[in-house]
C-alpha positions as a printed Julia matrix, in Angstrom:
110×3 Matrix{Float64}:
 137.5   170.51  138.64
 139.79  172.37  141.17
 140.88  171.89  144.7
 140.19  174.2   147.69
 142.6   174.09  150.62
 142.17  175.84  153.9
 143.69  175.75  157.39
 140.72  175.25  159.48
 141.94  174.05  162.89
 144.82  173.72  165.32
 145.37  170.82  167.63
 147.46  171.27  170.76
 149.15  168.71  172.98
 149.47  170.48  176.27
 152.7   170.84  178.17
 153.01  167.51  180.17
 150.33  165.91  178.08
 150.48  163.12  175.41
 147.35  163.48  173.43
 145.83  166.51  171.52
 142.16  167.43  171.42
 140.36  166.18  168.32
 139.1   167.95  165.26
 135.59  169.33  165.51
 132.86  166.79  164.76
 131.76  167.1   161.17
 134.7   169.33  160.08
 136.27  166.57  158.0
 133.17  165.2   156.29
 133.84  166.92  152.96
 137.69  166.5   153.08
 139.3   164.63  150.2
 142.71  165.03  152.03
 143.9   166.36  155.32
 147.26  168.16  155.98
 148.98  168.2   159.31
 151.81  170.8   159.71
 154.19  171.09  162.81
 156.75  173.78  162.77
 158.25  172.65  166.16
 160.29  169.88  167.66
 158.41  167.4   169.86
 159.56  165.69  172.95
 158.18  162.32  171.89
 157.34  160.7   168.55
 154.05  162.0   167.19
 151.54  159.51  165.72
 148.22  160.27  163.99
 145.07  158.79  165.61
 141.72  158.57  163.74
 138.21  157.72  164.56
 135.51  156.61  162.16
 132.75  158.0   164.35
 131.67  161.38  165.41
 130.07  159.88  168.55
 132.05  156.95  169.83
 135.14  157.82  171.91
 136.23  154.25  172.19
 137.01  153.92  168.52
 140.33  155.92  168.38
 143.06  153.91  166.62
 146.54  154.63  165.32
 146.54  155.36  161.62
 148.86  153.0   159.71
 150.18  152.98  156.13
 151.8   149.88  154.66
 151.82  148.47  158.17
 153.71  151.36  159.79
 152.35  154.07  162.11
 151.71  157.43  160.42
 153.87  159.98  162.05
 154.51  163.71  162.08
 158.18  164.61  162.45
 159.91  167.77  163.73
 159.39  170.86  161.5
 157.39  168.9   158.93
 154.03  168.22  157.35
 152.1   165.39  155.93
 149.15  164.92  153.67
 146.54  162.14  154.33
 144.92  161.45  150.99
 141.46  160.04  150.5
 140.67  160.65  154.18
 137.62  158.47  155.11
 137.62  159.15  158.93
 135.25  161.47  160.97
 137.99  162.76  163.39
 141.72  163.21  163.88
 143.96  163.77  166.87
 147.66  163.45  167.57
 149.37  161.42  170.23
 152.94  161.74  171.66
 154.99  158.74  172.82
 156.16  160.92  175.82
 154.9   163.7   177.95
 155.57  166.84  175.97
 157.93  169.46  177.63
 155.92  172.35  176.42
 152.59  172.87  174.56
 152.93  171.69  170.93
 150.5   173.13  168.27
 149.76  171.44  165.04
 147.98  173.12  162.11
 145.35  171.15  160.35
 144.36  171.84  156.68
 141.7   170.22  154.58
 141.6   169.85  150.83
 138.23  169.7   149.09
 137.7   168.96  145.39
 135.33  171.48  143.84
């Protein structure tokens, strides 16, 4: 058994904005893990938000691990293992001073 990894999407928080767009519906259905890479420096703290539904916009919540918010720091990347959610987006604690682009990868066991 192997693992296939691919960068499949980018999510951007617009200049002056606080929330990125979300991953495309269905894009994470086969993901065993999801990677988020950010080569820049954000204005605010960046947290990961997830949604268990492809259809219900009211279900967005902040992803937590061991009781703490899951964050993406400056010039870093994270891997979310055993990813059971339908969609992912990113949220800044402050209006971003410029557009911030995050690179999303998914890992699929083959």
